[in-house]
C-alpha positions in Angstrom: 16.7 65.9 8.4 15.7 67.1 12.1 12.7 65.7 14.2 9.9 65.0 13.7 10.1 64.3 10.3 7.1 63.3 7.7 7.0 60.9 5.3 4.7 61.1 2.6 3.8 57.9 0.2 2.3 59.6 -3.1 1.8 55.9 -4.6 -0.6 55.2 -1.8 -2.6 58.5 -2.3 -2.9 57.2 -6.1 -4.2 53.9 -5.3 -6.9 55.3 -2.8 -7.9 57.7 -5.6 -8.6 54.7 -7.8 -10.1 52.8 -5.0 -12.8 55.4 -4.5 -13.5 56.0 -8.1 -14.2 52.5 -8.3 -16.5 52.4 -5.5 -18.5 55.5 -6.9 -18.7 53.9 -10.3 -19.9 50.5 -9.0 -23.1 52.6 -7.7 -23.7 53.7 -11.0 -23.3 57.5 -10.1 -21.4 60.1 -12.2 -18.8 61.1 -9.7 -15.6 63.7 -10.2 -13.0 63.2 -7.4 -11.3 66.5 -6.2 -8.6 66.5 -3.4 -9.0 68.6 -0.4 -5.7 70.3 -0.7 -6.1 71.7 3.1 -5.7 67.9 4.3 -2.0 68.0 3.4 0.6 70.6 2.1 2.7 68.2 0.4 3.4 69.3 -3.3 3.7 65.7 -4.2 -0.1 64.8 -3.5 -1.0 67.9 -5.9 1.4 66.4 -8.9 -0.2 62.8 -8.1 -3.7 64.2 -8.7 -2.5 66.1 -11.8 -1.1 62.9 -13.3 -4.7 60.8 -12.5 -6.5 63.8 -13.7 -8.0 64.3 -10.4 -9.0 67.6 -9.3 -8.1 70.1 -6.3 -10.1 72.0 -4.0 -8.7 75.0 -2.6 -9.8 77.7 -0.6 -6.8 80.5 -0.7 -5.0 82.3 -3.3 -1.6 80.3 -2.4 -3.4 77.0 -2.4 -4.8 78.0 -5.9 -1.5 79.0 -6.9 0.5 75.9 -5.7 -2.3 73.6 -7.5 -1.6 75.5 -10.7 2.1 75.1 -10.2 1.5 71.3 -9.7 0.2 70.6 -12.8 -3.5 70.9 -12.4 -5.5 73.0 -14.8 -7.7 75.8 -13.7 -10.6 73.9 -14.9 -10.0 71.0 -12.6 -9.8 73.4 -9.6 -12.6 74.0 -7.3 -12.6 77.3 -4.9 -14.3 77.4 -1.8 -14.2 79.0 1.6 -16.6 81.7 2.9 -16.7 85.3 1.4 -13.7 85.0 -0.8 -11.8 88.1 -1.5 -11.5 89.9 -4.8 -7.7 88.8 -5.4 -9.1 84.9 -5.3 -11.8 85.8 -7.5 -9.5 87.2 -10.0 -7.2 84.0 -9.7 -10.0 82.0 -10.2 -11.7 83.8 -13.0 -8.4 84.1 -14.9 -8.0 80.3 -14.7 -11.2 79.1 -15.4 -11.8 77.8 -11.7 -15.2 76.7 -10.4 -16.1 79.0 -7.7 -18.6 78.0 -4.6 -20.5 81.1 -3.5 -21.5 81.6 0.1 -24.0 84.9 -0.5 -25.7 87.1 -2.9 -23.2 90.0 -2.0 -20.2 87.7 -3.1 -21.9 86.5 -6.4 -22.2 90.3 -7.4 -18.6 90.9 -6.6 -17.5 87.9 -8.6 -19.6 88.8 -11.8 -18.0 92.0 -11.4 -14.6 90.7 -11.5 -15.4 88.3 -14.4 -17.2 91.2 -16.5 -14.1 93.3 -16.0 -12.1 90.4 -17.4 -14.4 89.6 -20.1 -14.5 86.1 -19.2 -17.4 83.8 -18.0 -16.8 81.9 -14.4 -18.4 78.6 -13.4 -20.3 79.0 -10.2 -21.9 76.8 -7.6 -24.1 78.1 -5.0 -23.5 77.0 -1.5 -26.8 76.1 0.5 -27.4 76.0 4.3 -29.0 72.5 4.7 -32.2 71.4 6.4 -29.9 69.5 9.0 -27.8 72.3 9.9 -29.8 75.5 10.0 -27.2 77.3 12.4 -24.4 76.8 10.2 -22.5 80.0 9.2 -22.0 78.7 5.8 -24.5 79.0 2.8 -27.6 80.7 1.7 -31.0 80.0 3.0 -34.1 79.0 0.5 -35.3 82.8 -0.5 -31.7 83.7 -0.9 -30.9 80.8 -3.1 -33.8 81.8 -5.5 -32.7 85.4 -5.7 -29.1 84.2 -6.4 -30.4 81.5 -9.1 -32.2 84.5 -10.8 -29.2 86.6 -10.6 -27.2 83.9 -12.1 -29.7 83.8 -15.3 -29.7 87.4 -15.6 -25.8 87.5 -15.6 -25.6 84.5 -17.7 -22.9 86.3 -20.1 -20.4 86.5 -17.3 -21.8 83.6 -14.9 -21.8 79.9 -15.9 -24.3 78.7 -13.3 -23.6 74.8 -12.8 -25.4 73.9 -9.7 -25.3 73.6 -5.6 -23.0 72.5 -2.7 -23.3 72.6 0.9 -21.1 72.4 3.9 -21.9 69.5 6.3 -20.3 68.7 9.6 -19.7 65.0 10.7 -19.2 61.7 8.8 -22.6 60.1 8.4 -23.3 59.0 4.7 -26.9 59.0 5.3 -27.0 62.6 6.4 -24.8 63.5 3.2 -26.8 61.4 0.9 -29.9 63.7 2.7 -28.4 67.0 1.9 -27.3 65.8 -1.6 -30.8 65.0 -2.3 -31.7 68.6 -1.4 -29.2 69.9 -3.9 -30.9 67.8 -6.6 -34.2 69.2 -5.8 -32.7 72.8 -5.9 -31.0 71.8 -9.3 -34.4 70.8 -10.6 -36.0 74.0 -9.1 -33.2 76.0 -10.8 -33.9 74.6 -14.2 -37.7 75.7 -13.8 -36.4 79.0 -13.1 -34.4 79.0 -16.3 -31.1 77.7 -15.2 -30.8 75.0 -17.6 -27.2 74.3 -17.0 -28.0 73.2 -13.3 -26.5 69.7 -13.3 -24.0 69.6 -10.6 -24.0 68.8 -6.8 -20.9 69.2 -4.9 -21.3 67.0 -1.8 -18.1 68.2 0.0 -15.8 65.7 1.9 -16.9 64.0 5.1 -15.9 60.2 4.0 -14.6 58.7 7.2 -11.6 56.7 7.2 -11.0 53.6 9.2 -7.9 53.7 11.3 -8.8 50.4 13.1 -11.3 47.6 13.0 -14.9 48.2 14.4 -14.5 45.6 16.8 -11.5 47.2 18.2 -12.7 50.5 18.2 -15.9 49.3 20.0 -13.9 47.5 22.8 -11.7 50.8 23.3 -14.8 53.0 23.8 -16.4 50.4 26.4 -12.8 50.3 28.5 -11.9 53.9 28.2 -11.6 55.7 31.5 -10.3 59.4 32.4 -7.3 57.7 34.5 -5.7 56.2 31.4 -4.7 59.7 30.4 -2.1 62.2 31.7 -3.4 64.9 34.1 -7.0 65.8 34.2 -7.3 66.1 30.2 -9.8 63.3 30.1 -11.9 64.0 32.9 -13.1 67.1 30.8 -14.4 64.8 28.0 -12.7 63.7 24.9 -14.6 63.9 21.5 -13.0 61.3 19.1 -12.7 60.8 15.7 -14.5 58.0 14.8 -11.5 55.6 14.3 -13.4 52.4 13.8 -16.0 53.7 11.1 -16.5 52.5 7.5 -13.9 52.7 5.0 -14.0 55.4 2.3 -14.9 52.9 -0.1 -17.7 51.7 2.3 -18.8 55.0 2.9 -19.1 56.1 -0.9 -21.2 53.3 -1.7 -23.6 53.6 1.6 -23.7 57.2 0.4 -24.8 56.6 -3.0 -26.8 53.7 -2.3 -28.9 55.6 0.4 -32.5 55.4 -0.6 -34.1 59.0 -1.3 -37.8 59.5 -2.4 -38.7 56.2 -1.2 -36.7 53.2 -2.5 -34.9 55.1 -5.3 -31.2 55.4 -4.5 -29.2 58.8 -4.5 -27.1 57.8 -7.4 -30.2 56.6 -9.4 -32.1 59.6 -8.9 -29.2 61.9 -10.1 -28.8 59.8 -13.0 -32.6 59.8 -14.0 -32.1 63.8 -13.6 -28.7 64.2 -15.5 -27.0 65.1 -12.4 -23.3 64.5 -11.7 -21.5 64.6 -8.4 -18.3 66.3 -7.3 -16.6 64.9 -4.2 -13.9 66.6 -2.2 -12.2 64.1 0.1 -9.1 65.0 2.3 -8.6 62.4 4.8 -10.0 59.8 3.0 -7.6 60.0 0.0 -4.6 60.2 2.4 -5.4 56.6 4.2 -1.9 55.0 5.2 -0.1 57.6 2.4 2.4 59.1 5.3 3.8 58.8 8.8 5.8 61.1 11.3 8.7 60.1 13.3 9.8 61.6 16.4 13.3 61.4 18.1 13.1 60.6 22.0 14.8 63.6 23.7 14.4 62.6 27.5 12.5 60.3 29.7 11.1 61.4 33.1 10.3 58.2 34.9 7.6 58.9 37.3 6.5 55.4 37.7 7.2 55.2 41.4 5.2 58.6 42.0 2.6 58.4 39.3 2.9 55.0 38.0 3.9 56.1 34.4 6.8 58.1 32.8 6.6 61.2 30.3 8.6 60.7 26.9 9.8 63.9 25.9 10.1 64.2 21.9 12.2 66.7 19.8 9.3 68.6 18.7 5.9 69.2 19.5 1.9 68.4 19.4 1.2 70.8 16.7 2.9 68.7 14.0 0.6 65.8 15.2 -2.5 67.7 15.4 -6.1 66.0 15.4 -8.5 68.5 14.3 -11.3 66.6 15.9 -11.3 69.4 18.6 -10.8 68.4 22.2 -8.9 65.0 21.6 -6.1 62.7 21.4 -4.4 61.2 18.3 -5.2 57.3 19.9 -3.3 55.1 17.4 0.0 53.7 19.5 3.1 55.0 18.0 5.7 52.0 17.0 8.9 52.3 19.2 12.0 51.9 17.4 15.0 51.0 19.4 18.1 49.0 19.1 16.9 47.4 22.6 14.9 44.1 22.9 11.4 44.1 24.2 11.1 43.6 28.0 9.1 41.2 30.2 6.7 44.0 31.2 5.2 46.9 29.7 6.4 50.5 30.4 3.6 53.0 30.9 4.3 56.4 29.5 2.3 59.2 27.7 4.4 61.4 25.3 5.1 65.2 25.5 6.1 67.7 23.3 9.5 69.9 24.1 7.9 73.3 24.4 7.1 75.2 27.5 3.1 74.7 27.0 1.4 72.7 29.9 -0.9 71.4 26.8 1.8 70.3 24.5 1.3 66.7 24.5 1.7 64.5 21.7 -0.3 61.6 23.2 -2.1 62.2 26.4 -3.2 58.5 26.9 -0.6 56.2 28.7 0.8 53.9 26.6 2.0 50.2 27.3 5.5 50.5 25.6 7.2 47.1 25.1 10.1 48.2 26.8 11.7 51.1 28.5 11.8 54.3 26.5 15.4 55.8 26.2 16.8 58.8 24.9 17.7 58.7 21.1 14.8 56.1 20.3 12.3 57.0 17.8 8.4 56.9 17.8 6.7 56.3 14.7 3.2 57.5 14.5 1.4 55.7 11.8 -1.3 57.1 9.0 -0.9 60.6 9.9 -1.0 62.1 6.3 -4.8 62.9 6.4 -4.8 66.3 8.7 -2.8 65.2 11.4 1.1 66.1 10.3 0.7 69.6 9.1 -2.8 70.9 9.8 -1.6 73.1 12.8 2.2 73.4 12.5 3.8 76.5 13.3 7.3 78.1 14.0 6.8 78.3 17.8 10.0 78.9 19.8 11.6 79.6 16.4 11.8 75.8 15.5 11.7 75.4 11.6 8.9 73.5 10.2 9.5 69.6 10.0 10.7 68.5 6.7 8.6 66.1 4.4 10.5 63.0 2.8 8.4 61.7 -0.4 9.2 57.9 -1.0 8.5 56.1 -4.2 9.0 52.5 -4.7 11.5 51.6 -7.4 10.1 49.5 -10.3 13.5 47.3 -10.5 15.6 48.9 -7.4 15.2 50.1 -4.0 12.7 52.8 -3.0 13.6 56.3 -3.8 13.1 59.4 -1.7 13.4 62.8 -1.9 12.5 66.3 0.1 9.2 67.4 -1.2 9.1 70.8 -2.7 5.7 72.9 -2.1 
């Protein structure tokens, strides 16, 4: 099936949905879980979400079509993204999707589309939060007031549900503060005549734990520029918080965060009849996939540079880390018929393209024995954004295949190729 090969595990994805639902329920919050489809393109995750009655968050017409084709009904699909075009609006209206609106002009366009279709479209207004006033997403206070009034005036074709927001970062406390702002917007909207305002979409941003916090803190303390190939690290890396909270812990922290004094966010929402939508991507894909590269060649530079360069069949676009200017830090597992050696074999991992920056792993890894052509490197836990977020057909190479593995009830695991 070629190199690299992505392996995806929908049963783990299903377990993660159940775990997250349990964590939210324990806080007393009414939370609906939508999977952010952009985190992984595999169709099996859409089908799994459909089977569990989870929603899907999409931001393009192809994503919307794939969600529908995977069995997710339109009323379980949220459409986000800035200033969506009329074609996407039309699909959303036709299939009764909920649409997050970024501006008054987009709201007018969507209402016109709904009017022409003789339908009523569900709408969330996206706000620019106080904590991120420079964001390019969402409306400021004066625009929100006008948008709410417009929704009330267009109620024949617009079913106004509530508010959403975009927030960078992984702080549950900051997300709770922003969610509290949205609750206040809902209460104000009700005073302005929008009685149906009872939804706050808090987006994604639930961190995922790749390693124990103690190990992560130890790594950051010892991390040095000369641990990496070339001069990459000298310019400064910005790492994903690999040793943060688990998704379930973050969910509890978020909903239990005190607002308005000592009352929790979950309690304030319940008191005011507010329900939440959460749109995790990476958090639902924890341990739900891995990526395998075949070693193509090894350039042993240990005498000259102190480490080797392992070139794999494939490139770094198939193991992207969207945390910009960074490196995917978890060590790959070396699969080989050869036994471990008495000393470590330091090496970084390069892709097979002609680009200087095509490094699958910039960091010099201490492999347990010399790496040889024909060996395999297995990168674990790559389903969340890593395995296909930036993939392209560079050098006319085909996109890597995805193998879907499910455990058999009585027999061995079953596998198939994913069909999108």
